N, C-alpha and C positions, 0 to 999 in steps of 0.2 A: 300398416298401422296395427298396433297390438290390441286385439279385441279384449284381452284380459283387463284393460283399463276400464272397461265398462261392465265387467261382470257383476258389479254390486247393484245393478239395476235389473229387475225382473221384467223381461220383455217377451212378447210373442214372436214366433217366426213370422217375418213380414211377407206372408204369402197371399194376403188379401187386403183390400182397402180397409176393412173393419179392423184388422190386426194393426195396421200402420196408424190408424187414428187412435186406437187404444194405446199404442206405444208412445205416441206424441204426448198423451196425458201422463203416462208413466215417467216420461223424461223430466217432468216439471221440477222435481226436487233437485236432480243433478244439474240441470241448466241454471237453476237459482244459485246453487253452490259455486258453479263455475263462472258466473256472470262477471264478477270483478276481475278474475284472471283473464277472461276473454277480452275485456276492455283493455287491460294492461298489455296483453300480448298483441293487440290489434289483429287478431285472427281467432278462430276457434282453437281452444286448447285440445291437446291430444285426447284427453279423457272425454270431453264433450263430443268431439268428432267421432271417436270410436263408438260411443253410445248411440249417436244419431245414425251412424251407418248400420249398426246392428238393429236399430229400430226400423230401418227401411225408409226413412223420411227423405232420402235422396233418390228413391226409385219410383216415385209416384207417376212420372211422366212417360214411362216406357210403354209402347203400344202392346196390346194383348197379343197381336199377331206375331210378335217377337218374344213372347213369353213374359211380357211385362204386366204390371198391375193395371195400367191404363185407368187410374183414378180420375173421377170427374173433376172439372175445374173447380166446382163448388167444394169438393172434398179436399183438394189441394189447398185452396184458400183457407179452409178451416184449420188444417194442420199448421200452416204458416202462422195464422192468427193466434192459435193456442200457444205456440212457442214464443211469438213476438210479444205476447202479453207478459211474459216472464223476462225475456231479453230480446230486444229488437234485432240485435246483431245475429243472434242464433237463427231467428226467423228469416232474416235476409239471406243468410247462407242457404237455407232450405229452398227459398223461392228461386234463387239464382241457379243452384246446382241441379235443380229439377229440370231446368231447360235442356240439360243434356239428353234426357229421354226423348224430347221433342226433336232435337237435332238428329239423334241416332236413328229414329224411325225413318229418316230420309236416306239412310245409307243403303247401298246394294247389300244383299244378304251376306255375300262373302266378306265384305268389309265389316259389316256389323258383327259377324261371328268372330272376326279377328280382333276387333276393338272391344267387344263386349261379350266375353265368354260367360259373364253373368251380368245382371243389372245392378250389381253392387259396384258400380264404377262411376262415382260422381264426376260430372263434367262441368268445368267452368268455361266461360267464353266472354270475349270482349270484341266489340265491333267499332270502337272509337278510341283514338283516331284509327282510320283504316290502314291496314298494311298493303303490301304490294305482292301480286302473284303474276308470274310470267310463265306461259305454257312451255313445257319441254316434253320430250317423249315420255309418255306414261303418266304425266302429272304436271306439277307446277314447282317453280322455285319461289319460295315465299320468304319475305322479310318484313319487318315492321316494328313499330313501337305502339303498344296498346295500353291505355289507361283503364282504371276502374275494373280491374280483373277480380271482382268479388269471388271469394271462395277458392281462388287458385292454389292456395297453400294446402287445402284439403283435397282438391280434385286429383283424380287419377289421370284425367285427360284435360287438355286445355285447347279450346277452339279460338282461332283468331280470324276476324273478318278482314278480307283482302279485296281490293279492287284489282281487276284483271287488265293487264296491258299486254299487247302482242310483242313479238321479238324486236320490233322497231320502236317500242315505247309508246305506241298509240293505244288509247282506250279501246277495250273490246266491249261491244254492245251486249247487253243482257236481255232477259226475257221481257222487261218492261220498257225497252227502248232507251234506257239509261245505261251507264257503264255497268258491266257485270260485277256483282258483289257476291263473293263466295264465303262460306264458312269452311275453314280448314282445320283438321285435327293436327295440331303442331307437334313435331317430333320433340319428345320430352328433353332429350339431351341438348337440343338447340336453344331452349328457352332460358333466358336470364331474367330472374325476378329482381326488381329494383328496391324492394323494401321501403317504399316512399309513402305509405299510407299513414298520414299523420293528421287526424281530424278530431273534432270534439264530439260529433254525433255518429252513431252507428259505426263506431271505431272498430268493433270486433268483426266487421264484415270482411276484413282482410283484403280490401280492394286495392291491392298494390298494382303498380304498372309492371309490365313485362315486355321483353323485346327479343327479336332475332336480328342480329346485325349482319351475319354472313348468310346469304340466301340458302335455305334448307329445302330439300326435296320433300314434297307431299304427293302421294299417289292421287290420281283423279278420283279414285273410288273413296278416298278419305276426305272428300269435300262435298258440299251441297250448295245449291243456289239459294242464297239468303232472301232473295226477293222473288222467288217463284210464286206464280199466281195460286190462289186456293185450288185444291184438288178435291172435288166432291167425291171421288172414288177412293180416297185414301182412308186410313184408319180414322175413327172419329176424332182422336186427339191430335192427329197429324194433318188434318185437312188444310190448316192455315198456319204457317210457321210463325206468324206474328203473335200467336197465342202462347208462345213459349214462356213468357215472363208474366202471364196473367196472375199466377199465384202470389206475385210480389204485392198485390193489393192487400193481401192478408197481413202484411207488416203494419200498414196504416190501421187496419181494423183491430189488430191486437193491441197496438199502442193506445187506441181510443178506448178499448175495453179496460185496459189497465188504468187509464185516467179516470174512467167512470167508477171503477172500484175504489180508487183513492178518494174520490169525492164522496 
């Protein structure tokens, strides 16, 4: 994406939580200007996405142990709320794409280095409906149709949730005694986006469906257990994978603030 599209906005280098929070405030005018075009395009415009990437608002959830900002959940909610008070779709994209940092923190270090040479790699993901993963040597063959893929047009990586079946087609038990559910970093060339997001509300979230019809190989190291129990020894932000979309509560908060301001 051309960063020059966002060069008309003065932003700080996103090397700290304070810088990202200040950048979110600095984005207000640009997001307001782009809001109608975001709505019409049913996704972030290139200008908005470039500015948001340069501001670092997609990097909030990466753990400090991997060189990330590891912003607190409160800080993440506040950034999403600030942008959502201007345009709910822009805030929704931030809330969803930040889940990538939570997911990435669960990767082995080698896979993390491969997929995330920098934390400026926004990651989308959908777990419904669930795809299918069959173990093969070194990884899985993955296929599926996923709906509500918010932010996937902007994302560098797309994760798909998959139920695991053995070679005989039988469900594989997971860590909670239910069928194993993994998150898999899908091969970009295998993904087909369906451009079917046609809604009246939060239209600019870009929540199109995507699919992989011919099973594609995903290395084991590029997956994680989506239902792993909380790990008290993990990084603070990675102790519980279910916290990954906590920042989305900022969308509701931002819309409420906007309503109060109008009143």
